[in-house]
mmCIF file of the N, C-alpha and C atoms, coordinates in Angstrom:
data_MODEL
# 
_entry.id   MODEL 
# 
loop_
_atom_site.group_PDB 
_atom_site.id 
_atom_site.type_symbol 
_atom_site.label_atom_id 
_atom_site.label_alt_id 
_atom_site.label_comp_id 
_atom_site.label_asym_id 
_atom_site.label_entity_id 
_atom_site.label_seq_id 
_atom_site.pdbx_PDB_ins_code 
_atom_site.Cartn_x 
_atom_site.Cartn_y 
_atom_site.Cartn_z 
_atom_site.occupancy 
_atom_site.B_iso_or_equiv 
_atom_site.pdbx_formal_charge 
_atom_site.auth_seq_id 
_atom_site.auth_comp_id 
_atom_site.auth_asym_id 
_atom_site.auth_atom_id 
_atom_site.pdbx_PDB_model_num 
ATOM 1   N N  . UNK A 1 1  ? 0.823  -1.188 0.000   1.00 0.00 ? 1  UNK A N  1 
ATOM 2   C CA . UNK A 1 1  ? 0.000  0.000  0.000   1.00 0.00 ? 1  UNK A CA 1 
ATOM 3   C C  . UNK A 1 1  ? 0.871  1.257  0.000   1.00 0.00 ? 1  UNK A C  1 
ATOM 4   N N  . UNK A 1 2  ? 1.948  1.215  0.747   1.00 0.00 ? 2  UNK A N  1 
ATOM 5   C CA . UNK A 1 2  ? 2.843  2.369  0.803   1.00 0.00 ? 2  UNK A CA 1 
ATOM 6   C C  . UNK A 1 2  ? 3.467  2.632  -0.561  1.00 0.00 ? 2  UNK A C  1 
ATOM 7   N N  . UNK A 1 3  ? 3.913  1.577  -1.234  1.00 0.00 ? 3  UNK A N  1 
ATOM 8   C CA . UNK A 1 3  ? 4.508  1.725  -2.561  1.00 0.00 ? 3  UNK A CA 1 
ATOM 9   C C  . UNK A 1 3  ? 3.490  2.279  -3.557  1.00 0.00 ? 3  UNK A C  1 
ATOM 10  N N  . UNK A 1 4  ? 2.252  1.817  -3.454  1.00 0.00 ? 4  UNK A N  1 
ATOM 11  C CA . UNK A 1 4  ? 1.203  2.319  -4.348  1.00 0.00 ? 4  UNK A CA 1 
ATOM 12  C C  . UNK A 1 4  ? 0.946  3.802  -4.112  1.00 0.00 ? 4  UNK A C  1 
ATOM 13  N N  . UNK A 1 5  ? 0.926  4.204  -2.843  1.00 0.00 ? 5  UNK A N  1 
ATOM 14  C CA . UNK A 1 5  ? 0.705  5.613  -2.521  1.00 0.00 ? 5  UNK A CA 1 
ATOM 15  C C  . UNK A 1 5  ? 1.850  6.473  -3.037  1.00 0.00 ? 5  UNK A C  1 
ATOM 16  N N  . UNK A 1 6  ? 3.088  6.016  -2.846  1.00 0.00 ? 6  UNK A N  1 
ATOM 17  C CA . UNK A 1 6  ? 4.241  6.759  -3.356  1.00 0.00 ? 6  UNK A CA 1 
ATOM 18  C C  . UNK A 1 6  ? 4.220  6.820  -4.880  1.00 0.00 ? 6  UNK A C  1 
ATOM 19  N N  . UNK A 1 7  ? 3.845  5.714  -5.522  1.00 0.00 ? 7  UNK A N  1 
ATOM 20  C CA . UNK A 1 7  ? 3.756  5.692  -6.985  1.00 0.00 ? 7  UNK A CA 1 
ATOM 21  C C  . UNK A 1 7  ? 2.729  6.717  -7.464  1.00 0.00 ? 7  UNK A C  1 
ATOM 22  N N  . UNK A 1 8  ? 1.607  6.809  -6.771  1.00 0.00 ? 8  UNK A N  1 
ATOM 23  C CA . UNK A 1 8  ? 0.572  7.789  -7.139  1.00 0.00 ? 8  UNK A CA 1 
ATOM 24  C C  . UNK A 1 8  ? 1.102  9.211  -6.966  1.00 0.00 ? 8  UNK A C  1 
ATOM 25  N N  . UNK A 1 9  ? 1.872  9.457  -5.906  1.00 0.00 ? 9  UNK A N  1 
ATOM 26  C CA . UNK A 1 9  ? 2.461  10.788 -5.693  1.00 0.00 ? 9  UNK A CA 1 
ATOM 27  C C  . UNK A 1 9  ? 3.450  11.124 -6.800  1.00 0.00 ? 9  UNK A C  1 
ATOM 28  N N  . UNK A 1 10 ? 4.223  10.126 -7.240  1.00 0.00 ? 10 UNK A N  1 
ATOM 29  C CA . UNK A 1 10 ? 5.189  10.338 -8.328  1.00 0.00 ? 10 UNK A CA 1 
ATOM 30  C C  . UNK A 1 10 ? 4.442  10.649 -9.622  1.00 0.00 ? 10 UNK A C  1 
ATOM 31  N N  . UNK A 1 11 ? 3.442  9.844  -9.945  1.00 0.00 ? 11 UNK A N  1 
ATOM 32  C CA . UNK A 1 11 ? 2.699  10.021 -11.193 1.00 0.00 ? 11 UNK A CA 1 
ATOM 33  C C  . UNK A 1 11 ? 1.902  11.322 -11.211 1.00 0.00 ? 11 UNK A C  1 
ATOM 34  N N  . UNK A 1 12 ? 1.480  11.799 -10.033 1.00 0.00 ? 12 UNK A N  1 
ATOM 35  C CA . UNK A 1 12 ? 0.734  13.059 -9.940  1.00 0.00 ? 12 UNK A CA 1 
ATOM 36  C C  . UNK A 1 12 ? 1.663  14.276 -10.021 1.00 0.00 ? 12 UNK A C  1 
ATOM 37  N N  . UNK A 1 13 ? 2.974  14.042 -9.967  1.00 0.00 ? 13 UNK A N  1 
ATOM 38  C CA . UNK A 1 13 ? 3.925  15.141 -10.035 1.00 0.00 ? 13 UNK A CA 1 
ATOM 39  C C  . UNK A 1 13 ? 4.253  15.749 -8.685  1.00 0.00 ? 13 UNK A C  1 
ATOM 40  N N  . UNK A 1 14 ? 3.694  15.200 -7.613  1.00 0.00 ? 14 UNK A N  1 
ATOM 41  C CA . UNK A 1 14 ? 3.996  15.696 -6.276  1.00 0.00 ? 14 UNK A CA 1 
ATOM 42  C C  . UNK A 1 14 ? 5.465  15.451 -5.932  1.00 0.00 ? 14 UNK A C  1 
ATOM 43  N N  . UNK A 1 15 ? 6.002  14.359 -6.465  1.00 0.00 ? 15 UNK A N  1 
ATOM 44  C CA . UNK A 1 15 ? 7.422  14.043 -6.336  1.00 0.00 ? 15 UNK A CA 1 
ATOM 45  C C  . UNK A 1 15 ? 7.999  14.093 -7.749  1.00 0.00 ? 15 UNK A C  1 
ATOM 46  N N  . UNK A 1 16 ? 8.553  15.245 -8.156  1.00 0.00 ? 16 UNK A N  1 
ATOM 47  C CA . UNK A 1 16 ? 9.000  15.414 -9.546  1.00 0.00 ? 16 UNK A CA 1 
ATOM 48  C C  . UNK A 1 16 ? 10.268 14.627 -9.878  1.00 0.00 ? 16 UNK A C  1 
ATOM 49  N N  . UNK A 1 17 ? 10.473 14.354 -11.168 1.00 0.00 ? 17 UNK A N  1 
ATOM 50  C CA . UNK A 1 17 ? 11.668 13.618 -11.619 1.00 0.00 ? 17 UNK A CA 1 
ATOM 51  C C  . UNK A 1 17 ? 12.959 14.298 -11.178 1.00 0.00 ? 17 UNK A C  1 
ATOM 52  N N  . UNK A 1 18 ? 13.963 13.490 -10.931 1.00 0.00 ? 18 UNK A N  1 
ATOM 53  C CA . UNK A 1 18 ? 15.324 13.912 -10.587 1.00 0.00 ? 18 UNK A CA 1 
ATOM 54  C C  . UNK A 1 18 ? 15.435 14.563 -9.216  1.00 0.00 ? 18 UNK A C  1 
ATOM 55  N N  . UNK A 1 19 ? 14.418 14.425 -8.373  1.00 0.00 ? 19 UNK A N  1 
ATOM 56  C CA . UNK A 1 19 ? 14.511 14.919 -7.002  1.00 0.00 ? 19 UNK A CA 1 
ATOM 57  C C  . UNK A 1 19 ? 14.676 13.725 -6.071  1.00 0.00 ? 19 UNK A C  1 
ATOM 58  N N  . UNK A 1 20 ? 15.331 13.941 -4.946  1.00 0.00 ? 20 UNK A N  1 
ATOM 59  C CA . UNK A 1 20 ? 15.546 12.808 -4.037  1.00 0.00 ? 20 UNK A CA 1 
ATOM 60  C C  . UNK A 1 20 ? 14.255 12.338 -3.377  1.00 0.00 ? 20 UNK A C  1 
ATOM 61  N N  . UNK A 1 21 ? 14.135 11.045 -3.272  1.00 0.00 ? 21 UNK A N  1 
ATOM 62  C CA . UNK A 1 21 ? 13.055 10.444 -2.487  1.00 0.00 ? 21 UNK A CA 1 
ATOM 63  C C  . UNK A 1 21 ? 13.464 10.597 -1.030  1.00 0.00 ? 21 UNK A C  1 
ATOM 64  N N  . UNK A 1 22 ? 12.535 10.921 -0.137  1.00 0.00 ? 22 UNK A N  1 
ATOM 65  C CA . UNK A 1 22 ? 12.928 10.986 1.283   1.00 0.00 ? 22 UNK A CA 1 
ATOM 66  C C  . UNK A 1 22 ? 13.587 9.683  1.724   1.00 0.00 ? 22 UNK A C  1 
ATOM 67  N N  . UNK A 1 23 ? 14.435 9.773  2.735   1.00 0.00 ? 23 UNK A N  1 
ATOM 68  C CA . UNK A 1 23 ? 15.138 8.583  3.218   1.00 0.00 ? 23 UNK A CA 1 
ATOM 69  C C  . UNK A 1 23 ? 14.137 7.528  3.680   1.00 0.00 ? 23 UNK A C  1 
ATOM 70  N N  . UNK A 1 24 ? 14.585 6.280  3.689   1.00 0.00 ? 24 UNK A N  1 
ATOM 71  C CA . UNK A 1 24 ? 13.716 5.187  4.114   1.00 0.00 ? 24 UNK A CA 1 
ATOM 72  C C  . UNK A 1 24 ? 13.286 5.385  5.568   1.00 0.00 ? 24 UNK A C  1 
ATOM 73  N N  . UNK A 1 25 ? 14.162 5.897  6.400   1.00 0.00 ? 25 UNK A N  1 
ATOM 74  C CA . UNK A 1 25 ? 13.799 6.175  7.797   1.00 0.00 ? 25 UNK A CA 1 
ATOM 75  C C  . UNK A 1 25 ? 12.690 7.222  7.871   1.00 0.00 ? 25 UNK A C  1 
ATOM 76  N N  . UNK A 1 26 ? 12.839 8.269  7.083   1.00 0.00 ? 26 UNK A N  1 
ATOM 77  C CA . UNK A 1 26 ? 11.827 9.320  7.092   1.00 0.00 ? 26 UNK A CA 1 
ATOM 78  C C  . UNK A 1 26 ? 10.491 8.805  6.553   1.00 0.00 ? 26 UNK A C  1 
ATOM 79  N N  . UNK A 1 27 ? 10.548 8.000  5.478   1.00 0.00 ? 27 UNK A N  1 
ATOM 80  C CA . UNK A 1 27 ? 9.321  7.422  4.930   1.00 0.00 ? 27 UNK A CA 1 
ATOM 81  C C  . UNK A 1 27 ? 8.640  6.522  5.963   1.00 0.00 ? 27 UNK A C  1 
ATOM 82  N N  . UNK A 1 28 ? 9.442  5.735  6.683   1.00 0.00 ? 28 UNK A N  1 
ATOM 83  C CA . UNK A 1 28 ? 8.887  4.848  7.712   1.00 0.00 ? 28 UNK A CA 1 
ATOM 84  C C  . UNK A 1 28 ? 8.162  5.665  8.776   1.00 0.00 ? 28 UNK A C  1 
ATOM 85  N N  . UNK A 1 29 ? 8.763  6.774  9.194   1.00 0.00 ? 29 UNK A N  1 
ATOM 86  C CA . UNK A 1 29 ? 8.120  7.635  10.198  1.00 0.00 ? 29 UNK A CA 1 
ATOM 87  C C  . UNK A 1 29 ? 6.864  8.284  9.630   1.00 0.00 ? 29 UNK A C  1 
ATOM 88  N N  . UNK A 1 30 ? 6.954  8.793  8.402   1.00 0.00 ? 30 UNK A N  1 
ATOM 89  C CA . UNK A 1 30 ? 5.826  9.479  7.767   1.00 0.00 ? 30 UNK A CA 1 
ATOM 90  C C  . UNK A 1 30 ? 4.612  8.560  7.616   1.00 0.00 ? 30 UNK A C  1 
ATOM 91  N N  . UNK A 1 31 ? 4.867  7.303  7.237   1.00 0.00 ? 31 UNK A N  1 
ATOM 92  C CA . UNK A 1 31 ? 3.782  6.361  6.996   1.00 0.00 ? 31 UNK A CA 1 
ATOM 93  C C  . UNK A 1 31 ? 3.450  5.506  8.218   1.00 0.00 ? 31 UNK A C  1 
ATOM 94  N N  . UNK A 1 32 ? 4.242  5.632  9.282   1.00 0.00 ? 32 UNK A N  1 
ATOM 95  C CA . UNK A 1 32 ? 3.987  4.859  10.493  1.00 0.00 ? 32 UNK A CA 1 
ATOM 96  C C  . UNK A 1 32 ? 4.209  3.369  10.310  1.00 0.00 ? 32 UNK A C  1 
ATOM 97  N N  . UNK A 1 33 ? 5.266  3.023  9.565   1.00 0.00 ? 33 UNK A N  1 
ATOM 98  C CA . UNK A 1 33 ? 5.577  1.616  9.297   1.00 0.00 ? 33 UNK A CA 1 
ATOM 99  C C  . UNK A 1 33 ? 7.001  1.320  9.752   1.00 0.00 ? 33 UNK A C  1 
ATOM 100 N N  . UNK A 1 34 ? 7.376  0.056  9.710   1.00 0.00 ? 34 UNK A N  1 
ATOM 101 C CA . UNK A 1 34 ? 8.738  -0.327 10.082  1.00 0.00 ? 34 UNK A CA 1 
ATOM 102 C C  . UNK A 1 34 ? 9.712  0.059  8.966   1.00 0.00 ? 34 UNK A C  1 
ATOM 103 N N  . UNK A 1 35 ? 10.987 0.130  9.327   1.00 0.00 ? 35 UNK A N  1 
ATOM 104 C CA . UNK A 1 35 ? 12.024 0.434  8.353   1.00 0.00 ? 35 UNK A CA 1 
ATOM 105 C C  . UNK A 1 35 ? 12.057 -0.631 7.257   1.00 0.00 ? 35 UNK A C  1 
ATOM 106 N N  . UNK A 1 36 ? 11.829 -1.877 7.615   1.00 0.00 ? 36 UNK A N  1 
ATOM 107 C CA . UNK A 1 36 ? 11.804 -2.967 6.635   1.00 0.00 ? 36 UNK A CA 1 
ATOM 108 C C  . UNK A 1 36 ? 10.702 -2.766 5.602   1.00 0.00 ? 36 UNK A C  1 
ATOM 109 N N  . UNK A 1 37 ? 9.546  -2.292 6.043   1.00 0.00 ? 37 UNK A N  1 
ATOM 110 C CA . UNK A 1 37 ? 8.435  -2.033 5.120   1.00 0.00 ? 37 UNK A CA 1 
ATOM 111 C C  . UNK A 1 37 ? 8.792  -0.896 4.179   1.00 0.00 ? 37 UNK A C  1 
ATOM 112 N N  . UNK A 1 38 ? 9.422  0.152  4.707   1.00 0.00 ? 38 UNK A N  1 
ATOM 113 C CA . UNK A 1 38 ? 9.836  1.279  3.871   1.00 0.00 ? 38 UNK A CA 1 
ATOM 114 C C  . UNK A 1 38 ? 10.869 0.824  2.834   1.00 0.00 ? 38 UNK A C  1 
ATOM 115 N N  . UNK A 1 39 ? 11.785 -0.037 3.245   1.00 0.00 ? 39 UNK A N  1 
ATOM 116 C CA . UNK A 1 39 ? 12.798 -0.557 2.308   1.00 0.00 ? 39 UNK A CA 1 
ATOM 117 C C  . UNK A 1 39 ? 12.143 -1.397 1.216   1.00 0.00 ? 39 UNK A C  1 
ATOM 118 N N  . UNK A 1 40 ? 11.172 -2.189 1.613   1.00 0.00 ? 40 UNK A N  1 
ATOM 119 C CA . UNK A 1 40 ? 10.471 -3.020 0.636   1.00 0.00 ? 40 UNK A CA 1 
ATOM 120 C C  . UNK A 1 40 ? 9.722  -2.136 -0.373  1.00 0.00 ? 40 UNK A C  1 
ATOM 121 N N  . UNK A 1 41 ? 9.079  -1.086 0.108   1.00 0.00 ? 41 UNK A N  1 
ATOM 122 C CA . UNK A 1 41 ? 8.358  -0.170 -0.783  1.00 0.00 ? 41 UNK A CA 1 
ATOM 123 C C  . UNK A 1 41 ? 9.320  0.489  -1.765  1.00 0.00 ? 41 UNK A C  1 
ATOM 124 N N  . UNK A 1 42 ? 10.479 0.911  -1.275  1.00 0.00 ? 42 UNK A N  1 
ATOM 125 C CA . UNK A 1 42 ? 11.488 1.518  -2.150  1.00 0.00 ? 42 UNK A CA 1 
ATOM 126 C C  . UNK A 1 42 ? 11.957 0.515  -3.200  1.00 0.00 ? 42 UNK A C  1 
ATOM 127 N N  . UNK A 1 43 ? 12.152 -0.726 -2.772  1.00 0.00 ? 43 UNK A N  1 
ATOM 128 C CA . UNK A 1 43 ? 12.578 -1.777 -3.700  1.00 0.00 ? 43 UNK A CA 1 
ATOM 129 C C  . UNK A 1 43 ? 11.520 -2.006 -4.781  1.00 0.00 ? 43 UNK A C  1 
ATOM 130 N N  . UNK A 1 44 ? 10.239 -1.990 -4.410  1.00 0.00 ? 44 UNK A N  1 
ATOM 131 C CA . UNK A 1 44 ? 9.158  -2.151 -5.392  1.00 0.00 ? 44 UNK A CA 1 
ATOM 132 C C  . UNK A 1 44 ? 9.142  -0.994 -6.391  1.00 0.00 ? 44 UNK A C  1 
ATOM 133 N N  . UNK A 1 45 ? 9.338  0.222  -5.898  1.00 0.00 ? 45 UNK A N  1 
ATOM 134 C CA . UNK A 1 45 ? 9.372  1.393  -6.788  1.00 0.00 ? 45 UNK A CA 1 
ATOM 135 C C  . UNK A 1 45 ? 10.555 1.303  -7.744  1.00 0.00 ? 45 UNK A C  1 
ATOM 136 N N  . UNK A 1 46 ? 11.699 0.822  -7.240  1.00 0.00 ? 46 UNK A N  1 
ATOM 137 C CA . UNK A 1 46 ? 12.880 0.654  -8.094  1.00 0.00 ? 46 UNK A CA 1 
ATOM 138 C C  . UNK A 1 46 ? 12.605 -0.396 -9.170  1.00 0.00 ? 46 UNK A C  1 
ATOM 139 N N  . UNK A 1 47 ? 11.968 -1.499 -8.786  1.00 0.00 ? 47 UNK A N  1 
ATOM 140 C CA . UNK A 1 47 ? 11.628 -2.571 -9.731  1.00 0.00 ? 47 UNK A CA 1 
ATOM 141 C C  . UNK A 1 47 ? 10.698 -2.050 -10.830 1.00 0.00 ? 47 UNK A C  1 
ATOM 142 N N  . UNK A 1 48 ? 9.770  -1.160 -10.457 1.00 0.00 ? 48 UNK A N  1 
ATOM 143 C CA . UNK A 1 48 ? 8.822  -0.588 -11.418 1.00 0.00 ? 48 UNK A CA 1 
ATOM 144 C C  . UNK A 1 48 ? 9.438  0.526  -12.260 1.00 0.00 ? 48 UNK A C  1 
ATOM 145 N N  . UNK A 1 49 ? 10.677 0.907  -11.950 1.00 0.00 ? 49 UNK A N  1 
ATOM 146 C CA . UNK A 1 49 ? 11.350 1.947  -12.722 1.00 0.00 ? 49 UNK A CA 1 
ATOM 147 C C  . UNK A 1 49 ? 10.944 3.359  -12.339 1.00 0.00 ? 49 UNK A C  1 
ATOM 148 N N  . UNK A 1 50 ? 10.311 3.515  -11.178 1.00 0.00 ? 50 UNK A N  1 
ATOM 149 C CA . UNK A 1 50 ? 9.868  4.839  -10.751 1.00 0.00 ? 50 UNK A CA 1 
ATOM 150 C C  . UNK A 1 50 ? 10.948 5.591  -9.992  1.00 0.00 ? 50 UNK A C  1 
ATOM 151 N N  . UNK A 1 51 ? 11.890 4.863  -9.406  1.00 0.00 ? 51 UNK A N  1 
ATOM 152 C CA . UNK A 1 51 ? 13.006 5.487  -8.705  1.00 0.00 ? 51 UNK A CA 1 
ATOM 153 C C  . UNK A 1 51 ? 14.300 4.786  -9.104  1.00 0.00 ? 51 UNK A C  1 
ATOM 154 N N  . UNK A 1 52 ? 15.401 5.514  -8.902  1.00 0.00 ? 52 UNK A N  1 
ATOM 155 C CA . UNK A 1 52 ? 16.728 4.978  -9.192  1.00 0.00 ? 52 UNK A CA 1 
ATOM 156 C C  . UNK A 1 52 ? 17.593 5.238  -7.968  1.00 0.00 ? 52 UNK A C  1 
ATOM 157 N N  . UNK A 1 53 ? 18.296 4.221  -7.494  1.00 0.00 ? 53 UNK A N  1 
ATOM 158 C CA . UNK A 1 53 ? 19.185 4.392  -6.353  1.00 0.00 ? 53 UNK A CA 1 
ATOM 159 C C  . UNK A 1 53 ? 20.617 4.473  -6.853  1.00 0.00 ? 53 UNK A C  1 
ATOM 160 N N  . UNK A 1 54 ? 21.308 5.529  -6.415  1.00 0.00 ? 54 UNK A N  1 
ATOM 161 C CA . UNK A 1 54 ? 22.710 5.731  -6.764  1.00 0.00 ? 54 UNK A CA 1 
ATOM 162 C C  . UNK A 1 54 ? 23.520 5.540  -5.497  1.00 0.00 ? 54 UNK A C  1 
ATOM 163 N N  . UNK A 1 55 ? 24.407 4.582  -5.533  1.00 0.00 ? 55 UNK A N  1 
ATOM 164 C CA . UNK A 1 55 ? 25.197 4.229  -4.354  1.00 0.00 ? 55 UNK A CA 1 
ATOM 165 C C  . UNK A 1 55 ? 25.882 5.461  -3.758  1.00 0.00 ? 55 UNK A C  1 
ATOM 166 N N  . UNK A 1 56 ? 25.796 5.602  -2.461  1.00 0.00 ? 56 UNK A N  1 
ATOM 167 C CA . UNK A 1 56 ? 26.382 6.689  -1.683  1.00 0.00 ? 56 UNK A CA 1 
ATOM 168 C C  . UNK A 1 56 ? 25.761 8.058  -1.950  1.00 0.00 ? 56 UNK A C  1 
ATOM 169 N N  . UNK A 1 57 ? 24.731 8.116  -2.770  1.00 0.00 ? 57 UNK A N  1 
ATOM 170 C CA . UNK A 1 57 ? 24.082 9.401  -3.064  1.00 0.00 ? 57 UNK A CA 1 
ATOM 171 C C  . UNK A 1 57 ? 22.625 9.413  -2.643  1.00 0.00 ? 57 UNK A C  1 
ATOM 172 N N  . UNK A 1 58 ? 21.922 8.304  -2.819  1.00 0.00 ? 58 UNK A N  1 
ATOM 173 C CA . UNK A 1 58 ? 20.528 8.253  -2.429  1.00 0.00 ? 58 UNK A CA 1 
ATOM 174 C C  . UNK A 1 58 ? 19.630 7.716  -3.520  1.00 0.00 ? 58 UNK A C  1 
ATOM 175 N N  . UNK A 1 59 ? 18.341 7.834  -3.278  1.00 0.00 ? 59 UNK A N  1 
ATOM 176 C CA . UNK A 1 59 ? 17.329 7.351  -4.217  1.00 0.00 ? 59 UNK A CA 1 
ATOM 177 C C  . UNK A 1 59 ? 16.610 8.550  -4.788  1.00 0.00 ? 59 UNK A C  1 
ATOM 178 N N  . UNK A 1 60 ? 16.480 8.567  -6.109  1.00 0.00 ? 60 UNK A N  1 
ATOM 179 C CA . UNK A 1 60 ? 15.897 9.694  -6.823  1.00 0.00 ? 60 UNK A CA 1 
ATOM 180 C C  . UNK A 1 60 ? 14.701 9.248  -7.650  1.00 0.00 ? 60 UNK A C  1 
ATOM 181 N N  . UNK A 1 61 ? 13.777 10.174 -7.845  1.00 0.00 ? 61 UNK A N  1 
ATOM 182 C CA . UNK A 1 61 ? 12.634 9.910  -8.701  1.00 0.00 ? 61 UNK A CA 1 
ATOM 183 C C  . UNK A 1 61 ? 13.172 9.822  -10.130 1.00 0.00 ? 61 UNK A C  1 
ATOM 184 N N  . UNK A 1 62 ? 12.830 8.748  -10.825 1.00 0.00 ? 62 UNK A N  1 
ATOM 185 C CA . UNK A 1 62 ? 13.334 8.521  -12.180 1.00 0.00 ? 62 UNK A CA 1 
ATOM 186 C C  . UNK A 1 62 ? 12.678 9.484  -13.164 1.00 0.00 ? 62 UNK A C  1 
ATOM 187 N N  . UNK A 1 63 ? 13.468 9.870  -14.174 1.00 0.00 ? 63 UNK A N  1 
ATOM 188 C CA . UNK A 1 63 ? 12.874 10.651 -15.255 1.00 0.00 ? 63 UNK A CA 1 
ATOM 189 C C  . UNK A 1 63 ? 12.249 9.677  -16.247 1.00 0.00 ? 63 UNK A C  1 
ATOM 190 N N  . UNK A 1 64 ? 11.754 10.158 -17.340 1.00 0.00 ? 64 UNK A N  1 
ATOM 191 C CA . UNK A 1 64 ? 11.056 9.286  -18.302 1.00 0.00 ? 64 UNK A CA 1 
ATOM 192 C C  . UNK A 1 64 ? 11.941 8.181  -18.871 1.00 0.00 ? 64 UNK A C  1 
ATOM 193 N N  . UNK A 1 65 ? 13.239 8.417  -18.859 1.00 0.00 ? 65 UNK A N  1 
ATOM 194 C CA . UNK A 1 65 ? 14.163 7.416  -19.413 1.00 0.00 ? 65 UNK A CA 1 
ATOM 195 C C  . UNK A 1 65 ? 14.672 6.454  -18.348 1.00 0.00 ? 65 UNK A C  1 
ATOM 196 N N  . UNK A 1 66 ? 14.215 6.633  -17.091 1.00 0.00 ? 66 UNK A N  1 
ATOM 197 C CA . UNK A 1 66 ? 14.557 5.699  -16.036 1.00 0.00 ? 66 UNK A CA 1 
ATOM 198 C C  . UNK A 1 66 ? 15.834 5.976  -15.302 1.00 0.00 ? 66 UNK A C  1 
ATOM 199 N N  . UNK A 1 67 ? 16.479 7.124  -15.537 1.00 0.00 ? 67 UNK A N  1 
ATOM 200 C CA . UNK A 1 67 ? 17.677 7.459  -14.785 1.00 0.00 ? 67 UNK A CA 1 
ATOM 201 C C  . UNK A 1 67 ? 17.773 8.966  -14.591 1.00 0.00 ? 67 UNK A C  1 
ATOM 202 N N  . UNK A 1 68 ? 18.336 9.397  -13.463 1.00 0.00 ? 68 UNK A N  1 
ATOM 203 C CA . UNK A 1 68 ? 18.427 10.827 -13.219 1.00 0.00 ? 68 UNK A CA 1 
ATOM 204 C C  . UNK A 1 68 ? 19.431 11.500 -14.148 1.00 0.00 ? 68 UNK A C  1 
ATOM 205 N N  . UNK A 1 69 ? 19.229 12.788 -14.380 1.00 0.00 ? 69 UNK A N  1 
ATOM 206 C CA . UNK A 1 69 ? 20.142 13.530 -15.262 1.00 0.00 ? 69 UNK A CA 1 
ATOM 207 C C  . UNK A 1 69 ? 21.217 14.191 -14.449 1.00 0.00 ? 69 UNK A C  1 
# 
């Protein structure tokens, strides 16, 4: 459910392309879920191509081509 809600926010433009996704800890607090649930939601978004994780930099909302500029 959390991943679906985040996906809807991305598709609605509330979370624009090439901007950082809040940290998994912050998402867990915002949604009132465990850190593991937040990580799973991020993993689902990455699998769907909605976000891209760059090692040591963070997770970003993907642009139309699936990678940040």
